N, C-alpha and C positions, 0 to 999 in steps of 0.2 A: 504493500500500500504506500510505503514511503516513495517508491519509484513512481507510482501513479501521481503523487503530488508534484513531482518534478516536471511533468509533461508541459504544463502551461508556461512556467518560466522558460523552458527550453524553446518552445515555439515562439514565445514573445521575443526571445533573444535573437531569433532569426530576423524578425522584423526590425529590431533595434540596430542592425548592421548598416542601416541607411546613413548613419553618422560616419563620415569618412575619417575624421580625426577624433580619437577617444582618449580620455585620461587613463582608462584601464582597458588594455587590449593584450591578447595573448598572455593573460595573467598566469596560466599554468606554467609558463617558463620562469616565473618569479618565485615559485614555492620554495625551491631549494632542493639540494641533493646531499646525500651522505649524512648519516646519523651523527657523525662527529661534528660536522658543521652546524647541523640543526640544533644540537645540544648547546651550542654556543650562540644561538640566536643569529646565525649566519654572519657573524662578525669575523670573517676569515679572508677578506679581500687582500690584506697585506701579507699574510703568512701561509696561505694555501700552497702546498708543495708536493702534491701527488697527482694521481690520475684524475681526481675530481676537480683539479684546477681548470680543466677544459671548460667546466661550467662556471666556476667562481672567478677565476682570473687566469687566462691562458698563459700568462707570463710565468706562472708557477710550475708549468710543465717542465721547465729546464732543471728542476730539482729531481725529476724522475731518473733514476740510475739504470733501470732495467724495464722490461715490459711489465705493465701493471694492468690489472682488471678490477673493476668495481661493480657491485650489484646492490640494488636497494629495492625494497617493496614497502609500500605504506597504504593503509586504508583510511579514508576520511568519511565523515558524515555517517557514523555508525555502519561502516563497511559498504556504503552505497557506492562511493567513488573509489576507484583503484588507481594508484600512482606507482609506476614502475620506471626504473632507471638502470641503464647499463653503460659502462664506459671502458675504453681501452686507450692506453698511452704508451709511448716508447720514445727513447732518445733517437735522433737521427745521427748526430755526431756530437762532439764536445760543446758545440755552440747552438744547437737547435734541437727541437723535439716536436712530436706530432701526437694528436689525440683525436678520438671521435667519441661522441656521447649520444645516447638515444633516450628519449623521454616519452612516456605515454601517460596521459591522464584521461580516464574515461568512466562513464556510467553505462553499464550494459543492461540488457533485458528491460528496457523501459517500456511500459505499457502505452501503446498508441490507441487512445480511446476516442479519437476524433470521428470515427465511423461507428461508434457504439450504437447510436440511434439511427434507424433506417428512415427512408423518406416518408413512411407512414407513422412515424413516432414511436415505433416499437424498439425495445432494447434487445439487442442481439449480441450476446457475448462472443459469438463466433466471429464477429467483425473486429475483435481486438487483435492487434498484431504487436510484435516486439521490435524494438530498434535500439541502436547504441549511439551515444554521443561521445566522441573520442577526439582528443587532441594529441598530435604527435610532433615531436621536435627532434631534429638531427643536427648536431653541432660538430663541425670540422674545425680543429684547432691547430694552430702552428705557433711555435714560440722560438725566439732567438735572443741571444745575449748581445748587448751593445758594447762598444769599446770601453766605455766607462765601467770600472769594476763595480759589481753589485747592482747594475741596472739592466733589467731584462724587459722585453715586451712580448706580447702575444696578440694574435688576431683570430677571431672566430667568424666562420661563415655558417649561417643558420638557414635551415630549410624547415618550414612549418607546414603541417598538413592537419586540417581540422575537418571533421565529418560529423554531421548531424543526420543520422539515418539516411533515408533517400531524399530528404528535404533540401539539404544544402551541403556543400563542401567547399573548401578553399585551399589555395597554395599561398605560402608567404615566404619571403626571403629577406634576410637582414645580416648585419655585421656588428661585431663587438671588437673593442680594442682594450687591452689591459696592460698595465705597467706595474712593475715591482722594483723597489730599490731597498737595499740593505746596507746600513752604515758599518763602519769598522767596529763599533761597539754593539753591533747586532740589533739595533733598532730597525724595524721593518716598516715600509710604507707601501701602499698599493692604491692604484686608481683603476677602476673598471668602468668603461663607457659602453653601456648596452644600447643596442639598436642605434648606433651612432649615425647611420644614414637614414634613420627611420626604417622600421620593418613594414613592408608593404604586403598586405593580404588581398588576394582577388577571390571573390566568392562566386560560385556557380550555384544558382538557385533553380531547382526543378519547378517550373511554372505550373505543371499539372498537379504536383503534390502541394504546391502553395495554394492552389485553388481549393484543395480539400480541407485546409486548416485555417484559412484567413477569416472564416466566419465561425470558427470554433468557439470564440468568446462573443456572446451576443452584444451587438452594439459596437464592436471593435473591428469593423471591416477595414482592412488595411490595403494600401497600394503596395505593389511590388517594390521592395527596398532596393537601394543602390547596392552595388556589388564590390565596393572597395573599402578597405579598412587600413588605417595607418597607425602604427605603434610609435609613440613619441620616444625620443631618447631618454635615458636615465643614467645617472652616475652614482658610483659608490667609491667613497674615499675611506681608506683604512689605515690603521696604525697598530703595531703589535710588538711585544717584547717578551722574551722568555727569560725567566730568572731561575738559576740553578741554586738549590739550597743543600749544602752538605753532600754534594755528589748524587745522592739517591733521589732527592725530591726536586721537583720543578714546578713553577707556576708560569703559565702562559696567559698574559693579559692582552686583550684585543678590543678594538672599538671601530665602529663603522659610522659614517654619515651617508645615509641612503637618500639620494636626491631625485625628485621628479620635477620636470620643467613644466609644471602646471599647478594650479591651486587645488589642494586636497585637504583632508582632515588631519594631516600630519601635525605633530606638535609644533613645528615651525612651518608656517604656511604664508606665502606671499603670492602675488599674481605672476611672479617670474619663476620662483622655485619653491618647492616644499621639501622639508628635510625631516627624516625619521632616523634618530640615532639608534644604535644597537651596541651592546657591550657583551663580552663573553670572557669566561675564565676556564682554564683547564689545569687541573692539578694532576701531576704525573708522579709515578713511583717507579724508579729504575727503568724508565721508558718501556714499561710493560703494561701497567694498569693506569687508567685515567678516569678522573671524575670531572664532569663538565657542568657548567651552568651559564645561563645568559638571560638577557631581557632585551626585547625589541618591539617593533611595531607599535610605537607610541602614537596614539591617536586621540584627538579631541572629539568626543562623541556628544552630539546634541541630544539632550533628554526631552521628554514630552513636555516639560514645563519651560523649555527654552534654555535651560542652563546647560553648561558644558561639563563633561566628566572625562577625566584622563583615563584612557584605557591602554593597556600594554600586554605583551605576550611573554610570559616567563617560560623557560625551557630548562630541562636538566638532561643529563646523559652520562653514560659510562662507556669505557672502551677497554679492549684487551688486545695486545699486539705481541706476537711471538714468531720469530723466524720467518718474517715476510708475510704473515697472515694477520690481518686486523679485523676484529669483529666489534662493531659499535652499536650502541642502543641509545635512542633518544625518546623522551616523552614530550610531545609537542602537538600543536594544532596549526591551522592556517588562519586563525582569527586572533582573538585576545583571550584573556584569562576566563571569560565567561560566555563568549559568543558561540563557541563550537566545542564539541566533545574532543578531548585529547586523544591522540593516536600513539600507539607503540610502534616505533620505527626501528628496523634493524638494517644494517648494511654490512657488506663484506668487501674487503680489499685484499687482493693477493698479488704479491710480487712473483711473477711467473718464473723468475730465475731460480727459485728454490727447487724447481723440478729438474734442474740440470745439475744440481750439486750431488 
């Protein structure tokens, strides 16, 4: 029944694509990957340094010493939506590296009840069908070091595929640019520019199927929407520092400023840019066991009485790494501390070189 409740928003979302430039577009690409990063509230732009850097900041791929594989699965909205991720990365030579990442976010087996009532007003359950609404993203990453010691850059080329049953589908293309810099005293800085050229989605809407749903909501007869959608650029500025305590213990402190070039409900919001800070901590023991915590997604939420309430998203996580295999867990959601049910997220990262030893 929960999936049945999703059908109207999904159909109405098809209609809303008539807006060419949107504050929130291709948002499934902004959820995040890797339980280790999610446990730190995604504050990893400056220090990401493994196969998952293809998503967070491709400049970090230069820290990958051998072929690496990463996998993650998460369920959101009480297991209604499934989020899957896989990535591979490898060094090309001493100064460059390559990676590819795949993301799927989808809701499957949705009940299509637009034809439930026949032309004579009778309810016929045999007229119910199923469909899926799924978003796919493929990221091709390339990283290279610059002549200045400690300065690296990376570039992402993204292909977006979005499908809403037989009703509509789209292709999108975009680019990201990332930079990382590490000082001699091991302070790390990072800058990630997402959708730097804007990501352009072109929608193909089945007009015959559109005719069957445009009158599904009485009094809401709609014209055929436009077929283009543009994702505006975003920027993430990060800083991180790892402190070692008596050899066995370490603390990694990191912070991000996540910026959208539009006015939103972020804690800092102007007509030019909106800024959402995020902070994360990772406590490590002999580089094997990790405990993580973070807070982010700070938003000003307008209440029914017109007042504003500050909302944020806390996250926690743990990790274990041994001989090239890392297993991480995070307890997180994609909203704030009360807007959505929390999800248990697990991810696996493997250095494939261990199988050659």
